[in-house]
LUMFI-805489 format. One record per residue (C-alpha): residue in three letters; x, y, z. Coordinates in steps of 0.25 Angstrom, whole numbers, plus 5000, padded with zeros to 4 digits. Example, Ala and Ser with C-alpha at 12.3 -4.5 7.8 and 13.67 -1.06 7.14 Angstrom:
% LUMFI-805489
ala:5049:4982:5031
ser:5055:4996:5029
% end
This chain:
% LUMFI-805489
met:5000:5000:5000
ala:5011:5010:5004
ser:5019:5007:4991
val:5006:5010:4983
leu:5004:5023:4990
gly:5019:5027:4988
thr:5018:5023:4973
ser:5005:5031:4971
leu:5011:5043:4978
ser:5023:5042:4970
thr:5015:5041:4957
val:5007:5053:4961
leu:5020:5061:4965
leu:5026:5057:4951
leu:5014:5061:4943
ala:5012:5074:4951
gly:5027:5077:4949
leu:5026:5074:4934
val:5013:5083:4933
leu:5020:5095:4939
val:5033:5094:4931
val:5024:5093:4918
leu:5017:5106:4923
glu:5030:5113:4925
gly:5032:5111:4910
phe:5019:5119:4907
ala:5021:5130:4918
pro:5036:5131:4920
gly:5041:5139:4931
ala:5044:5128:4942
his:5030:5129:4947
phe:5029:5113:4947
ile:5043:5108:4944
val:5048:5107:4958
leu:5036:5100:4964
gly:5035:5092:4952
val:5049:5087:4952
ala:5047:5084:4967
leu:5035:5076:4965
leu:5041:5069:4953
ala:5053:5065:4961
ala:5045:5059:4973
gly:5036:5051:4963
leu:5048:5045:4956
leu:5054:5042:4969
gly:5041:5035:4974
ile:5040:5027:4961
leu:5055:5023:4959
val:5057:5020:4974
pro:5044:5014:4979
gly:5050:5013:4993
ala:5051:5028:4994
ala:5036:5030:4990
asn:5031:5034:5003
pro:5025:5048:5005
leu:5036:5053:5015
val:5047:5049:5005
leu:5040:5055:4993
gly:5037:5068:5001
leu:5051:5069:5005
thr:5055:5067:4990
val:5045:5078:4986
leu:5052:5088:4995
leu:5066:5084:4992
ala:5064:5084:4977
gly:5056:5097:4977
ala:5067:5104:4985
gly:5077:5098:4975
ser:5069:5102:4963
tyr:5067:5116:4969
tyr:5082:5118:4971
val:5085:5113:4957
tyr:5075:5122:4951
arg:5080:5134:4959
his:5095:5131:4957
phe:5094:5129:4942
glu:5085:5141:4940
phe:5074:5133:4932
tyr:5064:5143:4927
lys:5073:5154:4933
gly:5070:5149:4947
thr:5078:5159:4954
asp:5069:5170:4948
arg:5081:5177:4942
gly:5075:5178:4929
lys:5061:5182:4934
thr:5056:5196:4934
glu:5045:5200:4944
gly:5040:5212:4935
ser:5044:5221:4924
ala:5050:5231:4934
glu:5061:5221:4936
leu:5066:5222:4922
met:5070:5237:4924
gly:5085:5238:4923
arg:5087:5224:4917
arg:5097:5222:4906
gly:5096:5214:4893
tyr:5099:5215:4879
val:5091:5218:4866
thr:5086:5206:4858
glu:5078:5214:4848
arg:5081:5229:4844
val:5075:5238:4855
thr:5068:5251:4850
pro:5059:5260:4858
arg:5047:5251:4852
thr:5052:5237:4851
gly:5063:5227:4855
arg:5067:5215:4864
val:5077:5213:4875
lys:5081:5202:4883
leu:5084:5205:4898
ser:5093:5198:4907
glu:5085:5191:4918
gly:5072:5196:4912
gly:5063:5185:4916
phe:5058:5172:4910
asp:5059:5179:4896
pro:5069:5190:4897
thr:5065:5196:4883
tyr:5057:5209:4883
ala:5051:5218:4872
ala:5059:5231:4874
arg:5058:5246:4870
ser:5070:5255:4871
val:5070:5268:4879
glu:5077:5275:4867
gly:5083:5271:4854
glu:5085:5257:4849
ile:5093:5245:4856
asp:5100:5235:4847
val:5099:5220:4849
gly:5109:5215:4859
ala:5111:5228:4866
glu:5110:5228:4881
ile:5098:5235:4887
ile:5092:5238:4901
val:5077:5239:4904
val:5073:5253:4908
asp:5058:5251:4909
pro:5052:5237:4911
gly:5039:5241:4906
gly:5028:5232:4911
gly:5028:5220:4901
asn:5038:5214:4892
val:5042:5227:4886
val:5054:5234:4892
glu:5061:5247:4889
val:5076:5246:4888
glu:5088:5254:4886
ala:5101:5250:4880
leu:5113:5249:4890
ser:5124:5258:4886
glu:5137:5253:4883
val:5143:5261:4894
asp:5137:5259:4908
asp:5139:5267:4920
ile:5151:5261:4925
asp:5158:5263:4911
arg:5154:5277:4911
glu:5160:5279:4925
leu:5173:5273:4921
glu:5173:5282:4909
arg:5171:5294:4918
gly:5183:5289:4927
arg:5192:5287:4915
ala:5188:5301:4910
arg:5192:5307:4923
glu:5205:5300:4924
ala:5208:5305:4910
asp:5205:5319:4914
val:5214:5318:4927
glu:5225:5312:4918
ala:5224:5324:4908
glu:5224:5334:4919
thr:5236:5328:4925
glu:5243:5328:4911
asp:5239:5342:4909
glu:5245:5346:4923
ser:5258:5339:4921
ala:5259:5345:4907
arg:5259:5359:4913
% end
């Protein structure tokens, strides 16, 4: 009687795990996969090792396999599991950098943002002028949908400008020193 109960419980766990794993294929995002793998592991254990087919052992297997599959899911970032690629709203796109994939004008264009979510490509409009394919950009206005306003990143950034000012000051000091020594 106990082996029949264990076998039927194992079968139920196996089938429930299979159903959840298949459902994950239709609705990806790790909603069902962790529990599905845990139930699948417990069901397989109960069927392959009939001596382990009692509710206590199967329950512990579900807990351990669930914890293991959750760890693997988070560690290997399946479906961007650490939420690094997830945006909570369009406001988070402000200041994001990327590059142009289709020439950006004040009316049309496409860009790909770094860490821009599940699909990091966005329709884009330039603040002024045109931006060529491959140029680096920064989002200046995330808008409210899939259209962002972007600006080309200049070739010279703030650090480069400050270094240039420092070099210019050093050159002026050297020129003054040479003028004084020439007198």
